[in-house]
N, CA and C of each residue as an Amber inpcrd file, in Angstrom:
protein
   408
  -2.9100000   1.0370000  84.9810000  -2.8590000   1.6130000  85.2670000
  -3.7420000   2.9570000  83.8530000  -4.2020000   3.9420000  84.6300000
  -5.5000000   4.9310000  83.4650000  -4.6030000   5.0720000  81.9510000
  -3.2340000   5.4320000  82.0130000  -2.4590000   5.5530000  80.6770000
  -2.2890000   4.2460000  79.5750000  -2.3310000   3.3160000  80.6270000
  -2.1280000   2.3130000  79.6260000  -3.5210000   2.0170000  79.2650000
  -4.4390000   1.8750000  79.4180000  -5.7270000   1.7670000  79.1870000
  -5.9940000   2.7750000  77.9030000  -5.6900000   3.8690000  77.8760000
  -6.0020000   5.1300000  77.5650000  -4.3220000   4.9280000  75.7570000
  -3.3790000   4.5130000  76.0060000  -2.9910000   3.6140000  75.3250000
  -3.4550000   2.5180000  74.4240000  -3.7200000   1.7730000  75.2020000
  -4.0220000   0.2470000  74.3260000  -5.4630000   0.5970000  73.8550000
  -6.3820000   1.2240000  74.6190000  -7.7550000   1.6540000  73.6150000
  -7.3310000   2.8310000  72.3190000  -6.2450000   3.1480000  72.6730000
  -6.0100000   4.1440000  71.3290000  -5.3040000   3.6100000  69.9610000
  -4.9310000   2.0350000  70.4720000  -4.0390000   1.5050000  69.5070000
  -5.8350000   0.5340000  68.1510000  -6.5120000   0.7400000  69.0170000
  -7.9060000   0.2570000  68.3390000  -7.9730000   0.8440000  67.2300000
  -7.8880000   2.2660000  67.1430000  -8.0300000   2.9120000  66.2020000
  -8.0510000   3.2200000  64.7300000  -9.1770000   2.8220000  64.3460000
  -9.0700000   2.0520000  62.7070000  -8.5740000   3.2410000  62.2470000
  -8.3110000   4.8700000  62.0950000  -7.1780000   5.3780000  61.3810000
  -6.0310000   5.2400000  61.3390000  -5.4770000   4.5920000  62.4370000
  -3.9020000   4.4970000  63.2590000  -3.2730000   2.9150000  62.0840000
  -4.4080000   2.3490000  61.6550000  -4.0880000   1.0960000  60.2820000
  -3.4930000  -0.1450000  61.9390000  -3.0850000   0.2420000  62.7110000
  -2.1800000  -1.1310000  63.4640000  -1.3000000  -0.8940000  64.2130000
  -0.6420000   0.6650000  63.6360000  -0.0800000   0.9930000  64.6920000
   0.5710000   1.0050000  65.8360000   1.5030000   1.4430000  66.1410000
   1.8000000   1.4100000  68.0280000   1.3340000   2.9970000  68.5120000
   0.7270000   2.9100000  69.5980000   1.1070000   4.2950000  69.8110000
   1.9340000   4.0000000  71.5490000   3.0640000   5.1460000  71.3980000
   3.6490000   5.1900000  72.4380000   3.2220000   5.7850000  73.8980000
   4.4060000   5.6730000  74.4140000   3.7770000   7.2440000  75.9580000
   4.7560000   8.2090000  76.3750000   4.5970000   9.4690000  76.2480000
   5.7360000  10.3430000  76.2970000   6.8120000  10.6110000  75.5980000
   6.9650000   9.6910000  74.2650000   7.7920000  10.0300000  73.3360000
   7.2830000   9.5650000  71.4770000   7.6110000  10.6020000  70.8720000
   7.5050000  10.6800000  69.7050000   8.7320000  10.1940000  69.1950000
   8.4580000   9.6910000  68.1740000   9.6910000   9.8210000  67.3860000
  10.0240000  10.4420000  66.0240000  11.1080000  10.3120000  64.8280000
  11.2040000  11.7950000  64.2720000  10.9380000  11.0070000  62.9380000
  10.3540000   9.5160000  62.8880000   9.9120000   9.3690000  61.3360000
   8.1240000   9.2410000  61.4810000   7.6660000   9.6310000  60.1150000
   6.3140000   9.8460000  59.6580000   5.4990000   8.5900000  59.9500000
   4.2350000   8.8380000  60.4200000   3.3420000   8.2070000  60.8620000
   3.5520000   7.5070000  62.3270000   4.2460000   7.8130000  63.3500000
   4.4200000   7.6280000  64.3050000   3.7120000   8.5750000  65.4250000
   3.5570000   7.6430000  66.6580000   2.4760000   8.3600000  67.6080000
   2.7050000   8.1440000  69.0380000   1.7600000   9.2280000  70.1350000
   2.2940000   9.2710000  71.2360000   1.5760000   9.2210000  71.7970000
   0.8880000   9.0010000  73.0410000  -0.1040000   9.8390000  73.8760000
   0.9260000  10.2430000  75.1830000   0.0310000  11.2080000  75.5890000
   0.8190000  12.3940000  77.3370000  -0.1110000  12.7470000  77.7600000
   0.0830000  12.4570000  79.3080000  -0.9120000  13.0700000  80.4610000
  -0.4870000  14.6190000  80.1480000  -1.4110000  15.1170000  80.4170000
  -1.6360000  16.7490000  80.7990000  -1.8780000  16.9440000  82.1650000
  -1.1320000  17.8170000  82.5810000  -0.9930000  18.4240000  84.2080000
  -2.6070000  18.7870000  84.3010000  -4.0230000  18.9390000  83.9230000
  -4.7900000  18.9720000  84.1390000  -5.8510000  17.9920000  84.8250000
  -6.6150000  17.7510000  85.1800000  -7.4150000  16.8450000  84.9650000
  -7.8550000  17.2280000  87.1490000  -8.1730000  15.2880000  87.4130000
  -8.6480000  15.6910000  89.0890000  -9.9680000  14.8020000  89.4460000
 -10.0650000  15.6540000  89.9820000 -11.3770000  14.9920000  90.6470000
 -12.7680000  15.6610000  90.3860000 -13.5730000  15.4850000  89.5510000
 -14.9120000  16.2140000  88.3350000 -16.3520000  16.4940000  90.2100000
 -16.5780000  15.2440000  90.8990000 -16.9000000  14.5470000  92.0140000
 -17.0910000  14.1730000  92.6090000 -17.0180000  14.1660000  94.1980000
 -16.5840000  13.3260000  95.6890000 -17.9780000  12.9170000  95.8230000
 -18.3060000  11.4030000  96.2410000 -18.8620000  10.9550000  97.1430000
 -19.0500000  10.8990000  97.9970000 -19.9120000  10.9170000  99.2630000
 -20.0160000  10.4590000 100.9630000 -19.0720000   9.2370000 100.9090000
 -19.1690000   8.1130000 100.3360000 -18.5460000   6.7470000 100.4110000
 -17.2840000   6.5240000 100.0030000 -17.3010000   7.6720000  98.9550000
 -15.1450000   7.4370000  98.9970000 -15.3130000   7.0560000  96.6040000
 -16.7930000   6.5780000  96.7400000 -16.2910000   7.3310000  95.6140000
 -16.5120000   8.2830000  94.1700000 -15.6410000   8.6310000  93.2770000
 -15.5750000   9.5030000  93.4780000 -15.6880000   9.0700000  90.8960000
 -16.0730000  10.8290000  90.7680000 -15.7570000  11.1640000  89.1160000
 -14.8340000  11.9630000  88.8570000 -13.2070000  10.7410000  87.8310000
 -11.9340000  11.8720000  87.6270000 -11.8190000  12.1420000  86.3770000
 -11.6610000  12.7040000  85.9940000 -11.0160000  12.6430000  84.1010000
  -9.1520000  13.2140000  84.3040000  -9.0520000  12.5530000  83.3090000
  -7.2670000  12.9870000  82.7990000  -7.1430000  13.3930000  81.2760000
  -6.7560000  14.6760000  81.8250000  -6.2850000  15.2220000  80.3660000
  -5.4060000  14.8530000  79.4550000  -4.9230000  14.8590000  78.2960000
  -4.1740000  14.4130000  77.5450000  -3.7870000  14.6590000  76.2170000
  -2.4350000  14.2800000  75.7060000  -2.6890000  14.9460000  74.4950000
  -2.5330000  13.7890000  73.4680000  -2.9680000  13.3420000  72.1950000
  -2.6080000  12.1610000  71.1240000  -1.7870000  13.1860000  69.8570000
   0.0760000  12.7450000  70.2660000   0.2600000  13.3060000  68.8120000
   0.2980000  12.2710000  67.6840000   0.8170000  13.0470000  66.5140000
   1.4630000  12.4600000  65.1200000   2.6860000  12.9610000  65.1760000
   3.2620000  12.1160000  64.2850000   4.5300000  12.6340000  63.5710000
   3.9990000  12.2770000  62.2150000   4.3020000  13.1790000  61.0550000
   3.3820000  13.2590000  59.9300000   3.6520000  13.6920000  59.1880000
   3.7110000  13.1180000  57.3860000   4.7400000  14.2150000  56.9440000
   4.3020000  15.6730000  56.2810000   5.4610000  16.7300000  56.0700000
   4.2730000  18.0060000  56.0410000   4.8080000  18.8730000  54.8160000
   3.8640000  19.1890000  54.3790000   4.1230000  19.7650000  52.8620000
   2.3840000  19.5310000  51.8000000   2.6400000  18.7130000  51.3540000
   1.1620000  18.0890000  50.6550000   0.5930000  18.0600000  51.0870000
   0.5930000  16.5230000  52.1700000  -0.4770000  16.1920000  53.3420000
  -1.0730000  17.0340000  53.6970000  -0.3320000  17.9970000  54.2480000
  -1.3640000  19.0170000  55.3360000  -2.6750000  18.9810000  55.9300000
  -3.3410000  19.3700000  54.5880000  -4.8850000  18.5880000  54.1330000
  -5.0410000  17.3840000  55.1760000  -4.6140000  16.1850000  54.2530000
  -4.9570000  14.1300000  54.9460000  -4.7400000  14.7760000  56.6620000
  -3.7800000  15.6020000  57.2310000  -3.0870000  15.4770000  58.2000000
  -4.5670000  16.0250000  59.6060000  -5.1770000  16.4270000  59.1690000
  -6.0560000  17.0360000  59.6260000  -6.8050000  16.3470000  59.7560000
  -7.4870000  16.5770000  58.2730000  -8.5490000  15.4390000  57.8510000
  -8.5090000  13.6810000  59.0310000  -7.0640000  13.7900000  59.3720000
  -7.2700000  12.6880000  60.1780000  -7.5690000  12.3870000  61.1750000
  -6.9890000  13.4090000  61.8350000  -7.7740000  14.2410000  63.3460000
  -9.4780000  14.5590000  63.1710000  -9.5650000  15.6150000  62.2360000
 -11.2080000  15.1010000  62.0400000 -11.6310000  14.2920000  62.4840000
 -11.5420000  12.6910000  61.5710000 -11.9210000  11.7570000  61.7160000
 -11.1690000  10.6270000  63.0720000 -10.7620000  11.0040000  63.8270000
  -9.6800000  10.8920000  64.9180000 -11.2160000  11.1380000  66.0500000
 -11.4110000  12.2880000  66.3210000 -12.5040000  13.0150000  67.1550000
 -13.7350000  12.3570000  67.0220000 -14.0620000  12.5810000  65.2730000
 -15.8350000  11.9110000  65.5140000 -15.5870000  10.3130000  66.1000000
 -14.2810000   9.4330000  65.8320000 -14.0880000   8.4010000  66.3890000
 -14.1620000   8.2880000  67.7760000 -13.6190000   9.1270000  68.5130000
 -13.9790000   9.0760000  69.8980000 -15.3970000   9.3050000  70.1120000
 -15.5590000  10.3180000  69.9600000 -17.5340000  10.8010000  70.4300000
 -18.3220000   9.2840000  69.7710000 -17.8930000   8.3030000  68.7100000
 -18.7580000   7.3740000  68.7260000 -18.6350000   6.1310000  69.7420000
 -17.5230000   6.0700000  70.1530000 -17.2350000   5.1720000  71.1470000
 -17.6640000   5.4710000  72.2820000 -17.5310000   6.8170000  72.6650000
 -18.3660000   7.2310000  73.9290000 -19.9460000   6.6300000  73.2670000
 -20.6860000   7.2030000  73.0010000 -21.7570000   6.9550000  72.1620000
 -22.3940000   5.4830000  72.4120000 -21.1630000   4.2960000  71.8170000
 -21.4740000   3.6720000  71.7380000 -20.9930000   2.4170000  73.2150000
 -20.8000000   2.9020000  74.3750000 -19.6540000   2.4770000  74.9430000
 -18.9770000   1.8440000  74.8560000 -17.7420000   1.3110000  74.0220000
 -16.5900000   1.5360000  73.8790000 -15.5380000   1.7910000  74.1130000
 -15.1640000   1.6630000  75.2780000 -14.2450000   2.9350000  76.3150000
 -13.1290000   1.7200000  76.6260000 -12.2770000   2.8740000  77.0860000
 -11.2800000   2.4480000  77.4490000 -10.7870000   1.1220000  78.6310000
 -10.4660000  -0.3110000  78.6680000 -10.0570000  -1.1790000  80.1920000
  -8.9910000  -0.1030000  80.8850000 -10.0070000  -0.0680000  82.1770000
  -8.7110000   0.7400000  83.3590000  -8.1080000   0.1470000  84.2450000
  -8.6860000  -1.0710000  84.7620000  -8.7880000  -1.8310000  85.7920000
  -9.2210000  -1.6840000  87.1700000  -8.4750000  -2.2870000  88.3820000
  -9.6430000  -2.6550000  88.9470000 -10.3600000  -1.5240000  89.4350000
 -11.6280000  -1.5550000  89.7100000 -12.0310000  -0.3220000  90.7250000
 -12.0550000   1.1070000  89.5850000 -12.0730000   0.8610000  88.5090000
 -12.1490000   2.2640000  87.5810000 -12.4280000   1.7270000  86.2810000
 -14.2460000   2.9440000  85.9670000 -14.6550000   2.3150000  84.5190000
 -15.0600000   3.9490000  83.8190000 -14.2210000   3.4580000  82.6290000
 -14.1860000   4.5970000  81.6920000 -15.8970000   4.7860000  81.4040000
 -16.1250000   6.5490000  81.8080000 -17.1120000   7.0630000  81.0620000
 -17.5460000   7.0600000  80.1480000 -16.3710000   8.1160000  79.2680000
 -16.2880000   9.1030000  77.9340000 -14.4820000   9.0090000  77.5450000
 -15.1590000   9.4550000  76.5130000 -13.8960000   9.8330000  75.7500000
 -14.0570000  10.6640000  74.9670000 -13.5910000  11.6720000  75.2060000
 -13.4020000  12.7730000  73.9160000 -12.2420000  13.6360000  73.5370000
 -12.9810000  14.4250000  72.0300000 -11.0700000  15.1230000  71.8260000
 -11.8240000  16.6680000  72.4540000 -11.1870000  17.4190000  72.8560000
 -11.2570000  18.6450000  73.8650000 -10.7240000  20.1420000  72.4550000
 -10.1650000  19.5750000  71.5090000  -9.2880000  20.5970000  70.8880000
  -9.6760000  19.8600000  69.3390000  -9.5810000  21.0330000  67.9320000
  -9.2260000  19.9240000  67.2050000  -8.1100000  19.3390000  67.3070000
  -7.5730000  19.0620000  65.9230000  -6.1020000  18.5830000  65.5210000
  -5.3600000  19.5280000  65.3740000  -4.5200000  20.3590000  65.5920000
  -3.5350000  21.2140000  65.2260000  -2.2460000  20.9220000  64.7620000
  -1.3090000  21.4540000  64.2570000  -0.0300000  21.5600000  63.8760000
   0.7680000  22.4280000  65.2730000   1.6840000  21.4450000  65.7430000
   2.1790000  21.6300000  66.6900000   3.6000000  21.9580000  66.4550000
   4.5230000  21.7220000  66.1740000   5.6660000  22.1820000  65.0420000
   5.8520000  21.8010000  63.8260000   6.5040000  21.8420000  63.2060000
   7.2970000  20.9290000  61.3180000   9.0270000  21.2290000  61.6710000
   9.3310000  20.1130000  61.3290000  11.1120000  20.5280000  60.2850000
  11.0540000  20.4400000  58.7050000  11.2720000  20.2220000  58.3470000
  11.4610000  20.2140000  57.1630000  10.1960000  19.0810000  56.3350000
  10.6430000  18.2370000  56.5280000   9.9390000  17.2350000  55.4340000
   8.7180000  16.7640000  56.8350000   8.7730000  16.6380000  58.0030000
   7.9420000  16.1570000  58.8960000   6.9490000  17.6040000  59.9870000
   6.0880000  16.6530000  60.3420000   5.6290000  18.2300000  61.8240000
   4.4250000  17.0070000  62.2550000   4.6640000  18.1930000  63.7380000
   4.0490000  17.4410000  65.0000000   3.0360000  17.9220000  64.9200000
   1.9130000  17.0310000  64.7550000   0.2140000  17.4130000  64.9090000
   0.2840000  16.7210000  66.2870000  -1.1520000  17.4880000  66.4150000
  -1.7610000  16.9260000  67.7730000  -3.0060000  17.4510000  68.5950000
  -3.7350000  16.5620000  69.1860000  -5.2480000  17.4170000  69.6490000
  -5.3010000  16.9600000  71.1820000  -5.8520000  17.6360000  71.5740000
  -6.2670000  18.0330000  72.9420000  -7.1500000  16.5610000  73.7350000
  -7.0660000  15.9560000  74.5510000  -8.5460000  14.9460000  74.6910000
  -8.5350000  14.8210000  76.1130000  -9.6000000  14.2420000  76.4210000
 -10.3690000  14.3230000  78.0550000 -10.5010000  12.7520000  78.2660000
 -10.5930000  11.5980000  79.1380000 -10.7210000  11.1750000  79.5080000
 -11.8010000  10.7530000  80.9820000 -13.5090000  10.2850000  81.1650000
 -14.1900000  10.7290000  82.6430000 -13.8480000   8.8400000  82.6490000
 -13.3860000   8.9520000  84.2990000 -13.8050000   8.0160000  84.7030000
 -14.5700000   7.8210000  85.8660000 -14.8330000   6.3860000  86.4460000
 -15.5890000   6.5230000  87.3910000 -14.5210000   5.4740000  88.5650000
 -13.9520000   5.9460000  90.0730000 -13.2240000   5.2190000  90.9850000
 -14.5330000   5.3910000  91.8180000 -14.3560000   3.3410000  91.9890000
 -14.7620000   2.7850000  93.2230000 -14.3950000   3.4760000  94.8960000
 -15.1930000   3.8170000  95.2610000 -14.7600000   3.9330000  97.2150000
 -13.8780000   2.8130000  97.4700000 -14.0160000   1.3990000  96.7680000
 -13.1700000   0.7810000  97.6810000 -11.6840000   0.6200000  97.6260000
């Protein structure tokens, strides 16, 4: 599945320091991470032989301490975005499964504060994965 490939790939990000990434769940403790599929996406280009280029939009989010660390939280997402760019340039991309091959992964927004509580906040960034689907 594409979401599993994205999750496993994001867990290799050096800025996560080995943390696990959840799927559609973000706990209340600081330094938890999740990936959530967005409703946008779909086919970019379809070929007559059944092959196609597709995309999936996703949000990568984290729970972080809120207050004095806010600048560090935004810096994390700047570094994360650069890491995605480097991975695409180097061809270090998610493994998606049979008949699917990742072409690129990128951030489509800056990291931003989504909501906050007394001591923690949810920060997130919108991203997309572009991949090739064979016609088989």
